[in-house]
C-alpha positions as CSV (number, residue, x, y, z in Angstrom):
1,M,112.7,54.6,6.1
2,K,109.3,52.5,6.9
3,F,109.1,48.6,5.4
4,E,106.7,48.2,1.7
5,A,107.7,44.6,1.8
6,L,107.5,41.4,3.5
7,I,109.5,38.6,2.6
8,F,109.1,34.6,4.3
9,D,111.1,32.3,3.4
10,C,109.6,29.0,3.2
11,D,110.1,25.6,4.9
12,G,110.7,25.8,8.5
13,V,109.2,29.6,8.4
14,L,105.4,28.3,7.0
15,I,105.8,25.4,7.0
16,D,107.5,22.7,9.5
17,S,109.3,20.7,7.3
18,E,112.8,21.3,7.6
19,I,112.5,18.2,10.3
20,L,110.7,16.4,7.5
21,V,113.0,16.5,4.5
22,C,116.5,16.7,6.3
23,R,115.7,13.3,8.2
24,I,114.6,11.8,5.4
25,A,117.6,12.8,2.9
26,A,120.2,11.7,6.3
27,E,118.2,8.2,5.8
28,E,119.1,7.9,2.3
29,L,122.4,8.8,2.0
30,T,123.2,6.8,4.6
31,K,121.5,3.6,2.9
32,L,123.6,4.6,-0.2
33,G,126.7,4.9,2.0
34,Y,127.8,8.2,3.3
35,S,126.5,8.0,6.8
36,I,125.2,11.2,8.1
37,T,123.0,12.3,10.4
38,T,119.3,14.9,10.3
39,E,121.3,17.2,12.9
40,Q,124.1,17.5,10.4
41,V,122.4,18.3,7.7
42,I,120.8,20.8,9.4
43,Q,123.3,22.1,10.7
44,R,125.3,22.3,7.3
45,F,122.5,22.1,4.5
46,A,118.9,23.9,5.6
47,G,118.1,27.1,3.5
48,R,119.7,25.5,0.7
49,P,119.2,24.7,-3.0
50,D,118.7,20.6,-2.9
51,Y,120.9,20.5,-6.2
52,E,124.3,22.1,-4.5
53,M,123.7,20.0,-1.5
54,R,124.0,17.0,-3.9
55,A,127.3,18.6,-5.3
56,E,129.2,19.6,-2.1
57,I,128.3,16.0,-1.1
58,E,129.5,14.6,-4.1
59,Q,132.9,16.3,-3.9
60,E,133.7,15.4,-0.6
61,W,132.9,11.5,-0.8
62,G,134.2,10.9,-4.4
63,Q,131.9,9.6,-5.8
64,P,128.3,10.3,-7.9
65,I,125.0,10.2,-5.4
66,P,123.1,7.4,-7.5
67,A,119.9,8.7,-9.8
68,G,118.0,7.3,-7.7
69,Y,118.3,8.9,-4.3
70,R,116.5,11.9,-5.8
71,D,113.5,9.9,-7.1
72,S,113.5,8.0,-2.7
73,V,113.9,11.4,-1.4
74,N,110.6,13.5,-3.2
75,Q,108.2,10.4,-2.8
76,R,109.6,10.0,0.6
77,T,108.4,13.8,1.2
78,V,105.4,13.4,-0.4
79,E,104.4,11.1,1.8
80,S,105.8,12.1,4.4
81,Y,103.9,16.2,4.0
82,A,100.7,13.8,3.4
83,T,100.0,12.5,7.0
84,E,103.2,14.7,9.3
85,L,103.3,18.6,7.5
86,K,101.7,21.6,9.7
87,I,101.6,25.4,9.1
88,M,104.0,26.7,11.6
89,P,101.9,27.4,15.1
90,G,100.5,30.8,15.4
91,L,100.9,32.0,11.6
92,L,97.4,32.4,10.7
93,H,96.7,35.2,13.3
94,A,100.2,36.4,11.9
95,L,99.1,36.8,8.6
96,D,95.4,37.7,10.2
97,Q,97.2,41.1,11.5
98,I,100.4,41.7,9.3
99,K,99.3,44.8,6.6
100,L,102.6,44.5,4.8
101,P,102.8,43.3,1.6
102,I,104.1,39.6,1.3
103,C,106.0,37.8,-0.8
104,V,107.2,33.8,-0.8
105,A,111.4,33.3,-1.3
106,S,112.5,29.9,-0.9
107,S,114.8,27.6,-1.9
108,S,112.4,25.0,-2.9
109,F,112.1,23.5,-6.3
110,P,108.5,25.0,-7.6
111,E,107.2,21.9,-7.5
112,K,108.2,21.0,-3.9
113,L,107.5,24.3,-2.5
114,R,103.6,24.5,-3.8
115,L,102.8,20.9,-2.7
116,G,104.1,22.4,1.1
117,L,101.7,25.3,0.9
118,D,99.0,23.8,-0.7
119,T,98.9,20.7,1.9
120,V,98.7,22.8,4.4
121,G,96.4,25.4,2.7
122,L,98.2,28.5,2.2
123,Y,99.0,28.6,-1.3
124,E,96.2,30.5,-2.9
125,R,96.7,33.0,0.1
126,F,100.6,33.4,-0.9
127,M,100.1,33.0,-4.5
128,P,101.2,35.6,-6.7
129,N,104.3,36.2,-4.6
130,V,105.5,33.0,-4.8
131,V,109.3,32.8,-5.4
132,S,111.2,30.3,-6.4
133,A,115.3,30.1,-6.6
134,T,115.1,28.6,-9.1
135,L,114.4,31.7,-11.1
136,V,118.0,32.8,-10.7
137,A,121.7,32.2,-10.5
138,R,122.5,31.4,-7.0
139,G,121.1,30.0,-4.3
140,K,121.1,30.9,-0.7
141,P,123.5,32.1,0.7
142,E,123.8,34.7,-1.7
143,P,121.5,37.6,-2.5
144,D,120.2,36.8,-5.4
145,V,116.3,35.4,-4.6
146,F,115.7,38.0,-2.2
147,L,116.5,40.9,-5.4
148,F,114.7,38.6,-7.2
149,A,111.8,39.0,-4.4
150,A,111.5,43.1,-3.8
151,G,112.1,43.8,-7.8
152,W,108.9,40.9,-7.9
153,M,106.9,43.6,-5.2
154,K,107.9,46.4,-6.4
155,T,110.1,47.7,-3.9
156,S,114.5,48.3,-2.4
157,P,115.6,46.3,-1.2
158,L,116.6,48.5,1.7
159,R,112.2,48.8,2.0
160,S,112.5,44.6,2.2
161,L,112.3,42.7,5.6
162,V,113.2,38.8,5.8
163,I,111.8,36.3,8.2
164,E,114.2,33.1,8.3
165,D,115.1,29.9,9.5
166,S,118.7,29.1,8.5
167,V,122.1,31.4,8.7
168,A,122.0,30.7,4.4
169,G,119.1,32.6,4.5
170,V,120.1,35.0,6.7
171,T,122.9,35.3,5.1
172,A,121.1,36.0,1.9
173,G,119.2,38.7,3.1
174,I,121.4,40.7,5.0
175,R,123.8,40.2,1.4
176,A,120.9,41.3,-0.6
177,G,120.4,44.7,1.9
178,M,117.4,43.6,3.3
179,T,116.6,43.5,7.2
180,V,116.3,40.2,8.5
181,I,114.3,38.8,11.6
182,G,115.5,35.4,12.8
183,F,113.2,32.5,13.5
184,A,114.2,29.5,15.9
185,G,110.3,27.8,16.8
186,G,110.3,25.2,14.2
187,A,110.8,21.5,14.7
188,H,114.5,21.2,13.9
189,C,115.5,24.1,16.6
190,D,117.9,23.9,18.6
191,L,118.4,25.6,21.7
192,A,121.7,27.7,20.3
193,H,120.0,27.4,16.7
194,G,119.1,31.6,17.8
195,Q,122.2,32.8,18.4
196,R,123.4,31.2,15.9
197,L,121.0,33.5,13.4
198,L,121.9,36.5,15.3
199,D,125.6,36.0,14.5
200,A,125.1,35.6,11.0
201,G,123.4,39.3,11.1
202,A,119.8,38.9,11.9
203,S,118.5,41.4,14.1
204,S,116.8,40.0,16.4
205,V,114.9,36.9,17.0
206,F,111.5,34.7,17.7
207,C,110.4,31.5,18.7
208,D,106.4,31.9,18.8
209,M,104.8,32.9,14.7
210,Q,102.0,34.7,17.1
211,E,104.9,37.7,18.3
212,L,105.5,38.6,14.6
213,P,103.2,41.5,13.8
214,S,104.5,43.2,16.9
215,V,107.6,42.7,16.1
216,I,107.2,44.5,13.3
217,D,105.4,47.1,14.5
218,A,108.7,47.5,16.9
219,M,110.9,48.0,14.2
220,Q,108.4,50.2,12.4
221,A,108.6,52.5,15.3
222,D,112.2,52.4,15.7
223,Q,112.4,53.3,11.8
224,A,110.3,55.7,12.7
225,R,111.5,57.8,15.0
226,A,115.4,57.0,13.4
């Protein structure tokens, strides 16, 4: 059964943004008295919706996160994207070779999703196939956003291939009945990250985005022989 759609996560896959937003969140939370490192934010919350992160922290902390937190994080994110955000190395080369219809399915709010893709010149390339988890009831690791994306692309989840960099995202793709390839090439990924993605159910892991077309071709060939 050949794949009919390729679904990319955004943060940490298309744009090297996870390290930026996790650092900002860690610094702002620590300033407020909830001590947490960038690495801990990555491990616990990468790939998950921001509102879920806040709810979990508030429950654990036993108090609400002050209202100004979101404004500070949003402002710093805009500033960081303008000066630090980079497209994932090798991505444009990969996109030029991939023949499958492509969609983006992200946990980010639509405004942040557009900001990130616009900053590196990708938004128009992917439109209108850009899907935010705010359109569905549950965020990753639940499968809702990927199921929505498959419907958007008018294809079966079983014929959908997902590229994900987070455990939550891999889990969501597997729960949706999709095949998931893990990407461990972002600046936020440590040496053990690839194994975590495999443990979550990724069929394989790669670290160089330029390798993606050959990885897909090999998987398509395996599917044809099965």
